N, C-alpha and C positions, 0 to 999 in steps of 0.2 A: 595901219599898225605903226607905232613909234619905231624909229630906226634903231634904237638901242634894245629892242625886244627881239630875241632870236626865236623863241617859242611862245605862241599864244594859244591857249586852250579855253574855249568858251562853251559852257552848257553841254559838255560832251556826255553822251550816253552810249553804252555799248552793250550788245546782247548777242547771244547765239540762238539760232533756231527761230521759230515763229509759232503763233497760236499757243496750244497747250504745252508745247515743247520749248517755248521761249524762256530763256534764262538770262536775266540781266546781270552784267558783271560790273559796269561802271555807271554811276548815277550823278548827273549834273556836275561834272568836273570842270572847274574854271581856275586857271592860274596863268600867270605870265612869268617867263624866265628871261632874264636880261642877258645880253651878250657878255661872255666872259664869266658868268656866274657859275658856281659849283653848287648844284642842288641834289640832295639825296632824297629819294623816295623810300620810306620805310613803313613798316606795319606788319601785322600777322600774316601767316601763310593764307592764300586764298583771298586776299583783300583786293586783288586786281592790279598789283604793282607791275608785273611783267606785261599784262595786257595793255596798260597805259603806255609803257615804254615802246611796245611794238607799234602802237598807233601813231605816236608822235615821231617814230622812226620811219614812217611811211612804209612799214612792212605789213600793215593790216589796214583794211578799209575802215573809214569812219561811218558809223551808222547815222547818228544825228548829232547836231552841234557843229562847232567850228574848231579846226586845228590849222594854224598857220605857222609855217616855218619860213622865217625871214620874209613875211608878207605873202607867201604863196599858199593858197587855200588847198588843203588836202581833201576836204569833203567834196566828193564828186569829181575829183581830178582824174585825168586819163592815166593809163599805165606809163606812158612815156614821160609824163610830167612828174609822176612819183619817182621814176628812175632818176630823173635829173635832181630831184631833192635829195635822194639817197647818196648821190655823188658828193654831197657836202657834209655827209655824216660818217664818222668812224664808229665801228662797232667792236665791243669787247664782251664776250660771253663767258659764262661760268665754265663751260667745258672747252674753252680755247678755240674750238672749231678750226684747228690747223689741219692741213691736208697731209695725211700720214706719209705719202710717197714723196713729198717735197721737203727739202732742207729748210732750215730757218730762213736762210737768205731767199730761197725761192718762194716761200710763203709770203714774205714781206714784199718781194718784187711783184707778185701777183696782185696783192692788195693795191699797190701804187698804180699798176697798169690799169686796173678796173676803174680807178678814179678818173683816168683820162687827163690828169693834170700835168704829167711829165712824159717826155718822150726819150727814146734812144738810151744812150749811156747814162743820162740823168737818173733813170729809174734804179739801176743797180747801185750807183753811187749813193743815192739817198737811202736805199735799203741797208747798205753796209754802215752808213753813218748812224742810222737810228738803232741798229743792233748794238753798235758800240755804246750809244747813249744809255741803253738799258742794261749794259754790263755783259753783253753776250758776244763781244768782239772775238773771243777765242772759240766760239761755238757756231759760227755762221753757217758752217757746212754740216752741222749735226741734223739728223732726222728727229722728229718729235719724240719718238720712242727712246731716244738717247738723252732726253732732257727731263729734269724734274718738273713737278707741277708748277712751281714758281717760275722756272725758266720758260716753260711753255706759255705762261701768262705774260711774261715779258715779251716774248715773240709776238703775241697777240696785240700788246700795246704798241710795239714798233710798227706792226702792220697797220694798225688803226691810225697812228699819228703821223706816219711818214708822208702821207698825202696832204698833211696840214688841213684836216677837216675843220669846218666852222663849228660843228657840234660833235661831241663825243658821247655815245650812249654805252653804258656798261650795265650788264645784268648779272648781279651776284659775282663780281670778279674775284672775290676772296673766299668764296664758300668752301672751296676744296683745299685751301692753303692754311698752314699754321700761322700763328700770330705774327711772327717776324716777317715771313714771306708775304703775308697779306698786307702788312704795313709798308714794306718795300714797294710792292706793286702799286698801291694807291698813291704813295708819295711820288712815284715816277709819273703816274698819270697826271697828278696835280701839277707837278713841275713843268711837264711838257705842254700841258694845256694852257697854263698861265703864260708861258713863253710865246705861244702861238695865238693867244687871245681867244682860245676855243671855249665854248660853253660845255659844261659837263652835266649830264643827267644820269645819276647812278642809282640803281635799285639794289638794296641790300637789307639783310637781317643783322649784319655784323655791327654791333654797337662799338667795337674797338676802333672803327674807322670814321665814326660820325664827326670827329673834330675837323676833318678836311672840308666840311661843308660851309658855304656861306649861308645856306638856308636848308631847313628840313621840311619836307612835306610828309605828313603822316596820313596814310590811307587805311581805312577800316571799313569793311563791308561795302567796298566799292565807292566810298565817299571820302572826300577830304574832311577830316575831323574838324568840327567848328570849335576850336580851342578858345579859351579866354584870351583876350587881346594882350594882356600882360605877358603871358607865356610866349605868344608869337613875337612880341617886341623884344623879349629877352633872349631869344634863341640864337641870334647872330652873335650877341655879346658873349653868351655862354660858350659857343664854339670857339671864339677867339681866346677866351680865358683858358679853356682846356688845352688848346694848341700851344699857348704860351707858358703853361704851368710845367715846371721841371718834372722829369719822370720819376725822381726818387720819392719814396713814400714818406709821409710826415711821421715824425717821432720815431724814425728808424723801425718802421713796421717790418715784420718778417715777410719772407717771400710768400708764405702761405696766406697772409692777410689779403683781403680784396684790394684791388687797385682803386684808390679813392677818386682819381680823376674820372675813370669810366663809370664808377658808381654815380657820380654827379650827372654824367650824360644820360645814363639809364634812368636816373631819377627824373630828369626833365621829361623824357619820353613817357614815363609812367604818369607823370603829372598831367601831360596833355591828354592821355587816354582817359584818365579819371574825369577831367573836365568835360570831355566829350559825352560823358554819361548824363550830364546835367539835364539835357533835353530829352533823355530817353527813359528816365526813371522818376518816381515821385519824389518830392522834396525831402520827405522823412528818410527814405532809403538813401538818397544822395548825401544827406547830412551824415548818416552812419558811415558810408563809404569814405567820405572826405575825412571825417574825424579819425577813423581807423588808419587811413593812409598817412595822415600827418603824424600820428603816434608812431607808426612803423618807421617812417622815413627819418624822423628826428631821433628815435632810439638808435637806429643804425649809425646815424651821423655822430652821436655822442662818442662812439668808439674812435672816430677819426680825430675829434677835437679834445679827447680826454676830458670830458666834462660830464656832470650828472644830468644836464638838460639845458634847455634854452628858454628864454623868456620873450614873449611876444607882447609888445605895447601897441595897442590899436588906438588911433587918434579919434577922439570924439570932440564935440564942441567945447565942453567944459574941462575935460581931463582925458588922460590916456587910460584905457582899461588894460589891466595886466593879467596875462594868462600864461601858465607854464606850457612849454612844448616838450615832447619827449616823455610825457607821463600819460597813463591811461585815463586820468580824470578829465584833463583838458578844461577844467572849470576856471572861471575868472577868480583871481585871488585878491583883487583890490584895484585901486586907482592910483594914478600918478599925475601930479599937477602939470598943466600945459605951459609952465614957465620954469626955467632954471633946471639944473641937473644935467646929467649926461645924455638922457634921452632927448631932451629939447635941444641940446647942443648938436646932436646928430641931425635933427630935423632942420634947425636953423642953418647949419652949414651945408645941408643936403649932400653929405658925404660920410663915408664910414670913418669910425674912430678906432684906434688901437691904443689902449692904455696899459702899460706894463706894470704899473703899481698904483692902486687906487688911493693909497695914502699920500696926501699932499698934492694930488692932481687938482688943479683949479676948476676943472669941469665937474668934479664930484662935489655935490652939496650934501653934507652929512644929514641935514634935516630931511632931505628928499630921498637920497640914496642910502637908506638905512640898512639895506641888505649888505652893504660893504663894511661890516663891522670888524673885518680883518683884511689884511693886505691881499688884494686879488688882482689878477689880470683880466682885462675886459676887451672884447671885440663887439662893436655895435654897428649894424648895417641898416640903412634906410631902405624901405620898400616904396616904390613909386607907382602911381597910376599912369595910364597912358598920357595924361595931361602933364606929367612931371611932378604932380603933387605927392608929397610923402604921406602915405596913409598908415604906415606902421613902422616900427623899429624892432629888429630882432637882436637880442643880446646873448652873448656867450661868455661865461666866466670860468676862470680856473684859479685855484689857490696858488699863492706865490711860492709855495714849496715844491711846485712842479716845474716842468720845462717852460721856459718863457715863450709866450706867443710871438711869432715873427711876422714880417710882412707877407711871407708866403702863406702862413696860416690865415692871415686876413684875406688874402686873395682867394684862397680856397673857401673860406667862409662866405665871401661875397658870391662865389659860384653856387654854393649850397642855397643861399637865400634867393638868388636869381632863379634857380631850378624850381623852387616851390612858391615863387611869388604869386603865380596864378591861383594855386590852391589856397594860399593865405588870404588873398583878396576875396575869393569865394567864401572862405570861412568868415571873414569880417562882415559879410552881408547876411549870414544865417540868422 
């Protein structure tokens, strides 16, 4: 196994019982996780997420297949070998698993002592240091019952990280926390793990924290969903965009409005799930699901961008086919030449364009861009195949008597297009 791979899973199956009572939980799971990578495992309840976590944590035996932690094979390993592997892993669980009779300091001390990495006075010094790092310096002598849910989870983080594990495993660490406490806990995990160069494998249902991931693994019915390659390739970019996007809502939306950033993250996950249906249902049914999903997603996105809809330009050999998005019809409305005009400018530059006034912009050719018969603002984003080739352009327009499109709007629009690229590529092949 390559030295930069911390976790390698190959053809893993897992089941309970035998014979007629046999129940298979995981099916042919294969993935590699690199050292220092933050990977989130998500998916519906009962999909096998926690089972997978306990297997790669060396807490549960491997049935068939291969699981290697830093090159050490877990399948068939002896108990003492599994124990040695576990000493390099820090654990954070949903219910904290703190010992009620011990103070926060004593809980962290115990975790460090079990790892065997530090001796004597070093242990307590490190425990105090890490409790200060998670903001509990004033509460080191508190019992768990005297702490809030978020504070208990911070103690669990300090206990897991103080021994500087090479891998951090977290199972639903934010499930019992409110939004802000959950965000604080995950940010602390990420910061400490990055400083130590630790790998994080985190299981969650919580879409509010997906932006911390370098990569997302979606598990459904015990299998890693076989998503369209374009969606897989865009996931890391999408997470970075979400992490970098300011928290304020576009166009001064009220507090009651949905959070547009996390709508985009949820949108990408829903897109992945829809694409996973392609091999499970007949083509006609898949076309219906896909068309309905695109209509729903783009209609909801119209609220964010304050527009009546979007236009999809699909590249063909002779011309672009033009189709509206965000309407129930979804029917092609015409063609667009493959030379000149704003759409070809996006293709040729292979980058997004933001036009704040369509009148007088040299990229607008009146003979081609006839729809711009009055001053409009335009955002246009290229969609790329895995090869880098532009296969489509998505355009969003707003009349000039409304708020001006900004660079932040363009960034959010790029995120929207990235989230549904896989769906649109599948749509282009129907």
